[in-house]
C-alpha positions as CSV (number, residue, x, y, z in Angstrom):
1,X,35.2,185.3,113.6
2,X,36.8,182.0,112.6
3,X,34.7,178.9,112.2
4,X,35.3,175.9,114.5
5,X,36.8,173.8,111.7
6,X,39.1,176.6,110.6
7,X,40.2,177.2,114.2
8,X,40.9,173.5,114.6
9,X,43.0,173.5,111.4
10,X,45.1,176.4,112.8
11,X,45.4,174.6,116.2
12,X,46.6,171.3,114.5
13,X,49.1,173.2,112.3
14,X,50.5,174.8,115.4
15,X,50.7,171.5,117.2
16,X,52.5,169.9,114.3
17,X,54.9,172.9,114.1
18,X,55.5,172.6,117.8
19,X,56.3,168.9,117.6
20,X,58.6,169.5,114.7
21,X,60.5,172.3,116.3
22,X,60.6,171.1,119.9
23,X,61.1,167.3,119.8
24,X,63.5,164.8,118.4
25,X,62.2,161.5,116.9
26,X,62.2,159.9,120.3
27,X,60.2,162.6,121.9
28,X,63.0,164.2,123.8
29,X,63.6,167.9,123.4
30,X,65.8,168.9,120.5
31,X,68.6,171.4,120.8
32,X,69.0,174.1,118.3
33,X,72.3,174.2,116.5
34,X,74.3,177.2,115.5
35,X,73.2,176.7,111.9
36,X,69.5,177.1,112.7
37,X,68.0,180.4,111.9
38,X,65.0,182.1,113.4
39,X,62.5,179.9,111.5
40,X,63.4,177.0,113.9
41,X,64.2,174.7,110.9
42,X,67.4,172.9,111.2
43,X,67.4,171.4,107.7
44,X,68.2,173.2,104.4
45,X,65.5,171.3,102.5
46,X,62.8,172.1,105.0
47,X,64.0,175.7,105.0
48,X,63.9,175.9,101.2
49,X,60.4,174.5,101.1
50,X,59.2,176.8,103.9
51,X,60.5,179.7,101.8
52,X,59.0,178.2,98.6
53,X,62.4,178.2,97.0
54,X,61.7,175.2,94.8
55,X,64.8,175.6,92.7
56,X,67.0,175.2,95.7
57,X,64.9,172.3,97.1
58,X,65.2,170.5,93.7
59,X,68.9,171.2,93.6
60,X,69.4,169.8,97.1
61,X,67.4,166.7,96.3
62,X,69.1,166.2,92.9
63,X,72.5,166.4,94.7
64,X,71.6,163.6,97.1
65,X,70.1,165.5,100.1
66,X,67.8,163.0,101.8
67,X,64.2,163.5,100.9
68,X,63.2,163.1,104.5
69,X,65.7,165.8,105.4
70,X,68.4,165.9,108.0
71,X,66.4,167.6,110.7
72,X,66.3,166.3,114.2
73,X,62.7,165.4,113.4
74,X,62.2,162.6,110.8
75,X,60.4,163.7,107.6
76,X,60.3,167.3,108.7
77,X,60.3,168.7,105.1
78,X,57.1,166.7,104.4
79,X,55.4,167.7,107.6
80,X,56.2,171.3,107.0
81,X,54.9,171.1,103.5
82,X,51.6,169.6,104.8
83,X,51.3,172.0,107.7
84,X,51.6,175.0,105.3
85,X,49.5,173.4,102.5
86,X,52.5,173.6,100.2
87,X,51.3,171.2,97.5
88,X,54.1,172.0,95.1
89,X,56.7,171.2,97.8
90,X,55.0,168.0,98.7
91,X,54.8,167.0,95.1
92,X,58.5,167.6,94.7
93,X,59.3,165.4,97.8
94,X,57.1,162.7,96.4
95,X,58.9,162.9,93.0
96,X,62.2,162.4,94.8
97,X,61.0,159.3,96.7
98,X,59.2,160.4,99.8
99,X,58.0,157.5,101.9
100,X,54.3,158.5,101.9
101,X,53.5,155.8,104.5
102,X,55.9,157.2,107.1
103,X,54.2,157.0,110.5
104,X,55.1,158.9,113.6
105,X,52.8,156.8,115.8
106,X,50.7,158.3,118.5
107,X,52.6,161.5,118.8
108,X,52.1,163.0,115.3
109,X,50.0,160.7,113.2
110,X,51.2,160.1,109.7
111,X,51.5,162.2,106.6
112,X,48.0,161.3,105.2
113,X,46.2,161.7,108.5
114,X,47.8,165.1,109.1
115,X,46.8,166.3,105.6
116,X,43.3,165.1,106.3
117,X,42.8,166.8,109.6
118,X,44.1,170.1,108.1
119,X,41.5,169.7,105.3
120,X,44.1,169.7,102.5
121,X,42.2,167.7,99.9
122,X,44.7,168.2,97.1
123,X,47.5,166.9,99.4
124,X,45.3,164.0,100.4
125,X,44.8,163.1,96.7
126,X,48.5,163.5,96.0
127,X,49.5,161.3,98.9
128,X,47.0,158.6,98.0
129,X,47.9,158.6,94.4
130,X,51.6,158.2,95.5
131,X,50.6,155.1,97.4
132,X,49.7,156.3,100.9
133,X,47.6,153.7,102.7
134,X,44.1,154.8,103.7
135,X,44.2,152.2,106.5
136,X,46.1,152.7,109.8
137,X,47.2,150.3,112.5
138,X,45.0,151.0,115.5
139,X,48.0,150.9,117.9
140,X,49.1,154.2,116.2
141,X,45.8,155.9,116.7
142,X,43.3,157.5,114.5
143,X,42.8,156.6,110.8
144,X,42.5,159.1,108.0
145,X,38.8,158.4,107.7
146,X,38.2,159.1,111.4
147,X,40.1,162.4,111.1
148,X,38.0,163.4,108.1
149,X,34.8,162.9,110.2
150,X,36.0,164.5,113.5
151,X,37.5,167.5,111.7
152,X,34.4,167.8,109.5
153,X,35.9,167.5,106.1
154,X,33.1,165.7,104.1
155,X,34.8,166.1,100.8
156,X,37.8,164.3,102.1
157,X,35.7,161.7,103.8
158,X,34.0,161.0,100.4
159,X,37.3,160.8,98.6
160,X,38.8,158.4,101.3
161,X,35.8,156.1,101.1
162,X,36.2,155.9,97.3
163,X,39.7,154.7,98.1
164,X,38.5,152.0,100.4
165,X,39.1,153.7,103.8
166,X,37.6,152.2,106.9
167,X,37.7,152.8,110.6
168,X,40.1,151.0,112.7
169,X,39.5,149.7,116.3
170,X,41.0,152.8,117.8
171,X,38.4,154.9,115.9
172,X,35.5,152.7,117.0
173,X,36.6,153.1,120.7
174,X,37.1,156.9,120.2
175,X,33.6,157.2,118.8
176,X,32.2,155.3,121.8
177,X,34.1,157.6,124.2
178,X,32.7,160.6,122.4
179,X,29.2,159.2,122.5
180,X,29.1,159.1,118.7
181,X,28.2,156.5,116.2
182,X,30.5,155.9,113.2
183,X,28.7,156.9,110.0
């Protein structure tokens, strides 16, 4: 039987995958193109990373393919790398200039918060070392620190606190709604 935290990780990964494959950047349904295959990915870079074909991904990036990809969903390659805990793929994207502070707003969080909620400590470290902010504007929702507490990842919570992470106003209100006190 799966633990609650593991079940939540799977649930969040499925939500991210659903957002990536079903919505465009503005939240409207995307339409598959004839070039999409059964994976649902409409970007050769995201597809290469999903298949762990790093030589192809590196070749695409070296030849000018945008690091954020060309998918109907912005930053799809990075989100796929995070959802599948593909550290090597994420590292490659960072090396080629990934905007580690890209924020989807309320719909999908940001790269760091998604890595946190999935419990991917190595990705959290990689993103932070690459300059990802541990703070988040409350108008966009939960902070990485809040996600680490709610999804019960104490090792990530400790790491984020060493980087200066704090709760934002959205987090404080959410804790109140849940009847919890921030720790």
